[in-house]
N, C-alpha and C positions, 0 to 999 in steps of 0.2 A: 714608853708611851706610844700612842698612835694619834693620827690626825683626828680620829673620832673622839678620843678622850680629851684632846686639847680643845676641840670645838665644844664639848660638853662643859669643860672647865670655864671656857670663855662665856658660855651662856649663863652659867651660875654666877660668875662675877658680874657679868653685864646686867643681870636682874637687879643686883645691888646698886650698880652705878647709875642705872636708868632713873632711879628715884630722884637724883639730884643733878643729873646731867644738864638738863635745860636751865637750871638755876645758875650753875657755873657759867654756862654760855651767855646768859642774859647779863651776868655781872662782870664779864670779861675776867673771870677769876680762874686761877690755875686749879687743877684737879688734885690738890694735895691729899685729900682723904683717899682717893682712888690709888694714888701712888703708895700710900702706907699699906693698903691691902695687898697690892701687887708685890711689894717687898716681902711681906709676910709669906706670900705664896712662892717666893723665889723666882719670880718671872724675869727680873732683870738679869739674873744669872742663868736663865733658862737654857740658853744655847751653849753655855760653858760646859765643856766635857766633865763627866762625873769625877774623873781622876783629879781635876783641878778644883773641885768643890761645887760644881753646878749641877743642873738637872739632866744635862746631856740631851736636850731636845734637838731635833733636827731642824734645819732651815725650813723644810716643808711644813713641819708641825707648827713652827712659829708663825708662818704665813697663815695657816688655817686658824690659829688662835686669834690673830689680829683681825682677820676678816670677819670672824664672828663677833668679836668684841666691838667692832666698829658699828654694828647694828644698834647697840645700846648707848655707846658713848664714843662718837668718832674722834673727839679731841684726845681722849685718853689713848685710844688705839694708835693715833698718828704720832703722838709724842713718844710712846713706847717704841714704835717702829723706827723712829730716828735714832734711838738708843740701840735697838737690836741690829741695825745694819752695821754699826761699828763693831759690835760683838761678832757678827758674822764675818766681817773682813778680818778681824784678828784671828778668828778660828781658821779661816781659809789660809791665812798666812802661816799659821802654826802648822797646819796639816801639810803645807807645801814645803816645810823645812825652813821657813823664814820667821823672824821675830813676831811674836803674838802671844806666847804663853804668859809672859809677865802681866800683860794687861788683862788677860782672861782670869788669872789668879787674883788680881786686885778686885775685879768686879765681883767674883764669887766670895772673897773674904769679907767684903763690906757691903755686898748688894749695892755696889756703886751705880750711879746713874751717869751715863756718858752723854755728852752734848756735842752735836755736830755743828760745825760752821761751814761745811764744805759746799752746800748747795749754792750759796751766794759767791763763794770764793772761786769755784770751778778751777780752771787752769791758770788764771792770772793771779788769784788771791788778791789781797789788798794789805794796806798797812805798811809799816816800815820797821825793819829789824836792823839794829845797829850793833856791831861787835863791841863787847866790853870784856873785861877780865873774867874769864871762866865761862863765857856764854854770850848771850844777846840781850839787849833791851828792846822790848817790843811795844810798839804803839799801833793800834788798829781799832777799827770799828767793825763788828761782826753782827749783821742782822740775822734773824731767823734762828735764834738759839732755842729750839723746841725742847721743853722739859727743863730749862735752866733754873726755874725757881726751886727745883729739887736737885739740881745738878751737882755733881762732884768733880768731874773732869771734863774739860773741853778738849775735843780732838780737833785741832785747828791748824792753821798755817799762817804764814806771813811772808810778804815780799821782802827781798833784800837785794841791794845793789852790790854785787861782788866784783871788785876790781879784777880778780883773777879768773872768774867764771862768767861774768856778765850778769844780767838780770836773772835772779833765781828765786825759788820759793823754799822756805823751810817748813817742814811738817813736824808737829810735836804735840804731846799732851800737856795740858796746863790745868793745875788745880784752880777751881773757881773760887777758892778761898785765898788765893795769892794776893799779895799787896798790889794794888793798882787795877784790880778787876772791878768793873762797875756794871751794875744791872740797870738798864735805862727804863724798865717798866713801861714800854711804849707799844705793847702788843694790843692794838685796838683795830681789829681786822673785820673784814666782811664775813668770813667763815672760819671754822676751826678756832674759835675764840678762846677756848680753854686750854690750848696747848702750851701757853706760857712762852711763845716763840719771840721773846723780847730781844732787843739788841744788846750785845755785850760790847763794852768798851775796855780796851787794854791800854793803860797809861803807864808807860815806863815799867812794864812788867818784866821781871828777870826770868829768862829761860836758860837753864844750864846747857852747856855744850852737849853733855851726854844725853839730854832729853830729846835732842833732834834725831828723829828716826829716819828722815828722808830729806835730802836736798836735791832739787831738780831744776832744770831750766824753766824760766817763767814763760808761759805761753804755749809751747808745743804739747801735744797729747803725750801722756806718760803711761807706761804699762800699769802703774798702780790703779789708774782709773778704770782699766778693764776689769779689775777685781771689784772695785767699789760699786760701779754701775751694775754689774751682774748680780751682786748679792743684795744691793739696796732696793732696786726697783720692784722686784717681786714682793718684798715686805711692804713697801710704801703703797704700791698700787693694790695690794690685797685689802688695805684699809679702805681705799676709795671704792673698790668693788663691793665691800660690805655696806658702804653708805648707799650705793645704788640698789642693792638687794633690799635694804630696809625701806627705801622709798617705794620700791615696786610692791612690797608686801602691803604697805598702806594703801597704795593705789588700787590694788586688786580688790581689797575689801570695800573700798568706796565705790569702785566701778560696779560691783555687784548690785548696789542700790540703784544704779542707773542702767540696768540691763535692758530696759525697754527702749533706750536711746540707740538708734541704729548706728550712730557714729562711734559710740564708746568702744565697741569691740575692736575697731580699726586702731584707735588710739592705744588701747592695751596691747594690741599686736605689735605696733611700732615700738612701744616701750620694751616688750619682751625681746624683740630683735636687737635693740640697742644693748639691753642688759646681757643677752647671750654673747654679743660681740665682746663686751668688756670682760665677761667671764672667760671666754676662750683666750683672750689676749693675756690675762693674768695667769691662767693655768699654764699657758705656753711658756711664760717667763719663769714660773716655778720649775717647770720641766727642764728648761734650758740650764738653769742653775744647778739642777741635779744634786741637791743636798751637798753643795759645795765641792763636788767632784769635777766640775768643769775645768777645761783648759782655757785660761784667760787669753783673749785676743781682741783686736780691734773689730774684727768681723762679728764676734759674739756680742761685744758691747753695742754694735750697731743694731743687731737683731733685737736685743733687749730694749734699746731706746725706741725703736720703731713700734714695738708692742706697747711700750709705755704711752706713746702718743695715742695709739689706737684705743687703749684702755681709758685714758683720761678723757678723750673726746666722747666716748660712748657712755662713760659714767655720767657725764653732764647731760648728754642727750637722754639717757634713761630717766634721770631725775626730772628733766623738763617734761618728758612725756608722761611721767607719773603725775606731775602737777596737772597737766592738761586732761589726762584721763579721769582725774578726781573731780573735775568740774570746779565751779566757783568756791565750793567749800574747802577745797584743797589749798586755796590761796590764804586761808586763815592760818595764823601761826599755830593755833591749837591742833591742827591736823598733823603737824610734824614734818610735812614735806618741804615747807619753806626753808627750814633750817638745814635739812639734808641737801637741798639744792645749793644753798650758799656754801656749805662745806665741800660739796663736789667740785666747785669752781677752783678750789685751791690746788687740785691735782695738776692743773696745767702748768703750774709754776715750778714744780720740781724739775731737776735737770733731766733731760733738756727740754725747754719750751719748744713748741711744735716746729717753728721755722728753723730754729737752730738744729733740731733733730733732723729735719729734712736735709739741711746742708751737710751735717755730719754723715748721715747714711748715704747721701748721694756721692760724697767724696770717697767714702770707703768703697762703694760699688764701682767707682771709676778708677780704683787703684791708687788714689791720692792719699796724702796724709789726712787724718780725720778732721783737722782744723787747718785753716790757711795760716801760713807763716807770717 
């Protein structure tokens, strides 16, 4: 496949999704129908290598696919991006000689949907894991489970107080059909309303010892996050860049009707500068990831996170300028910009929010640990 063919595929699917996208959004309803179509197209196993049963798409191709899909249904694109970054991380681990193949094969065999809880957990995680015979009993509340209404496996973590190692975090996959998993159906948000990013509650859920893939100290930055950040942010911010591109397309057409207004070209020019900045930032992230051939490091994670902030801020600015350039008519919901602007604001909350990114990047630049002890 090529990026061009993936963009064409996304445009074809997006044309179908666009018909009902606004209704899903108005109803706070998850995009079940879109997920069925994407499963038929083997999008969820898209990045899984062909030898494991997937389509073998590259990270760059998936970024291009999500960016184009976001123009027609941002919620679908974002929910899929949250799944795809977990697949990317598993593929990167596998290609680096670490465990990852088993998860990739599971995804391909059943076109499984993976659900991430990592954004809210970050380095501290939450909840309480208690040792029991053969494993752990986990109690935790995990917000922002994007795609969970159709989810199969949560890729999650939980804090544990280890007498021998001190405060620690366990990382493990967890079937969302496990006894004790509850879906709180509480996703009533400003934007990205159809992502199904509800809170998950784990009540006395059993996690076998062999399911734990990583145990690390709670709090300090861990090398695993150098991989996660680098693969995740290009995929996620590709979605938001697509949102800004959609808003700009609407604004250009509306601005043409106001060509006689001497101020309008300035507003469109401001919008174009903001959009270009977002595009440059996301393109640079994709290049730094280099189709998963990158060497993980704190310095690279810092570079990715800085670009994430630049992209997120300029996506919002581009959408705001698209609204302004459209005139009063753009304020009406029927114009489409209002929704895109609300969706754009969600970008700032993905790791790391701006001030935390500034701190992270500043500490790395100073030769310090990325986070304070």
